C-alpha positions in Angstrom: 27.5 -27.4 21.4 23.9 -25.4 21.0 23.0 -23.2 23.3 19.1 -23.5 24.3 17.1 -21.8 26.9 14.7 -24.5 27.7 15.0 -28.5 27.9 12.7 -30.4 25.4 10.8 -33.1 25.7 9.4 -35.6 28.3 11.7 -38.1 29.0 9.8 -41.4 29.8 11.9 -42.3 32.8 14.0 -39.8 35.0 15.6 -39.6 38.5 18.0 -37.0 39.8 20.8 -37.1 42.6 22.1 -34.0 44.3 25.8 -34.5 44.5 28.5 -32.8 46.9 30.4 -30.8 44.3 33.7 -32.6 46.2 35.5 -34.8 44.1 34.6 -38.0 46.1 30.9 -37.5 44.5 32.3 -39.0 41.0 32.1 -42.7 42.3 28.5 -42.2 43.6 27.6 -40.5 40.8 28.9 -43.5 38.1 27.1 -45.8 40.4 23.9 -44.2 40.3 23.6 -44.1 36.9 24.8 -47.5 36.4 21.8 -48.8 38.7 19.5 -46.3 36.4 20.7 -47.9 33.3 20.5 -51.4 34.2 16.9 -51.3 36.1 15.9 -49.6 32.6 17.4 -52.0 30.0 18.2 -55.7 30.2 20.1 -55.7 27.2 22.3 -52.7 26.7 25.4 -53.8 25.3 28.0 -53.0 27.6 30.3 -51.0 25.7 27.2 -48.6 25.7 27.1 -48.6 29.1 30.5 -47.8 29.7 30.2 -44.9 26.9 27.4 -43.5 29.2 29.3 -43.9 31.9 32.3 -42.0 30.8 29.9 -39.0 29.8 28.3 -39.0 33.3 31.8 -39.0 34.9 33.2 -36.5 32.6 30.4 -33.8 33.3 29.9 -34.5 36.8 33.7 -33.9 37.0 33.8 -30.8 34.9 31.0 -29.6 37.3 32.9 -30.2 40.3 36.4 -28.7 38.9 34.8 -25.2 37.3 31.5 -24.4 39.4 31.2 -23.5 43.0 29.8 -25.7 45.3 26.8 -28.9 44.8 25.3 -30.2 41.8 22.5 -32.1 40.5 23.1 -35.2 37.8 19.8 -36.1 36.5 19.3 -38.9 33.6 16.3 -39.6 31.9 15.5 -42.6 29.6 13.7 -41.7 26.5 13.5 -44.9 24.7 16.6 -45.5 23.0 17.8 -42.4 24.0 19.7 -41.4 27.4 19.9 -37.9 28.5 22.5 -37.0 30.7 21.8 -33.5 32.6 24.4 -31.9 34.9 23.3 -28.7 36.6 25.8 -26.5 38.6 26.2 -23.0 39.5 28.5 -21.6 37.3 26.9 -19.3 34.6 29.8 -20.4 32.3 29.8 -22.0 29.1 32.2 -25.4 29.2 34.8 -24.1 26.6 37.1 -26.8 24.9 40.7 -26.5 25.2 43.5 -28.3 23.8 44.4 -31.7 25.6 47.6 -31.5 27.8 49.5 -34.5 26.6 52.8 -33.7 28.8 51.9 -32.5 32.3 48.5 -34.3 33.1 46.4 -31.1 32.8 43.3 -32.7 31.2 41.5 -31.3 28.5 40.3 -34.6 27.2 37.0 -34.6 29.1 34.6 -32.2 26.9 36.3 -33.8 23.6 35.0 -37.3 24.7 31.5 -36.2 25.7 31.1 -34.3 22.2 32.4 -37.8 20.2 30.2 -39.9 22.5 26.9 -37.9 22.4 24.7 -37.6 19.7 24.0 -34.1 20.9 25.3 -31.8 23.9 23.1 -28.6 25.2 23.8 -25.8 27.3 20.8 -24.5 29.2 21.5 -21.0 30.6 19.7 -20.3 34.3 20.8 -16.4 34.2 23.5 -15.9 36.6 22.1 -18.9 39.1 24.0 -20.9 36.6 23.4 -23.8 33.9 22.6 -27.2 32.8 24.9 -29.3 30.3 22.9 -32.1 28.8 24.5 -34.8 26.6 21.8 -36.8 24.5 23.7 -40.6 23.8 21.9 -43.1 21.9 21.6 -46.4 23.6 20.9 -48.8 20.9 22.6 -48.8 17.7 24.2 -45.9 15.4 26.6 -44.6 18.5 29.2 -42.5 17.9 32.3 -44.3 18.9 35.8 -42.2 19.8 38.3 -43.1 17.4 42.1 -43.7 18.6 
């Protein structure tokens, strides 16, 4: 994870959605992402689409679980790269934890985001929160999660 103060680059195509910060926001977040990606590419491979949807779901889920209040999902496509950004109200950076294999307590999501993304950055906003941005490669060369 790289900590940076400002986002870099200007996306070609971008859209944002304010989400409630409640668990029921996960479905709409995935739906928004699917529609955004399908509108931007006629030939996006299904496995890359699924990887992007997993990253969206994990980042939104983390914001819902660990930050108070609503969050904002922003998707930006710049050529063959997708930036998935989630801004929330917590100034705390994500902390990976060991997966809980026995009690179903989670711990897998952050590791999945790291594995499926080319890069993950945390942009801080002082005490008002942070934005976590994962960059995914949408054409060839994507990192695959090894099982």
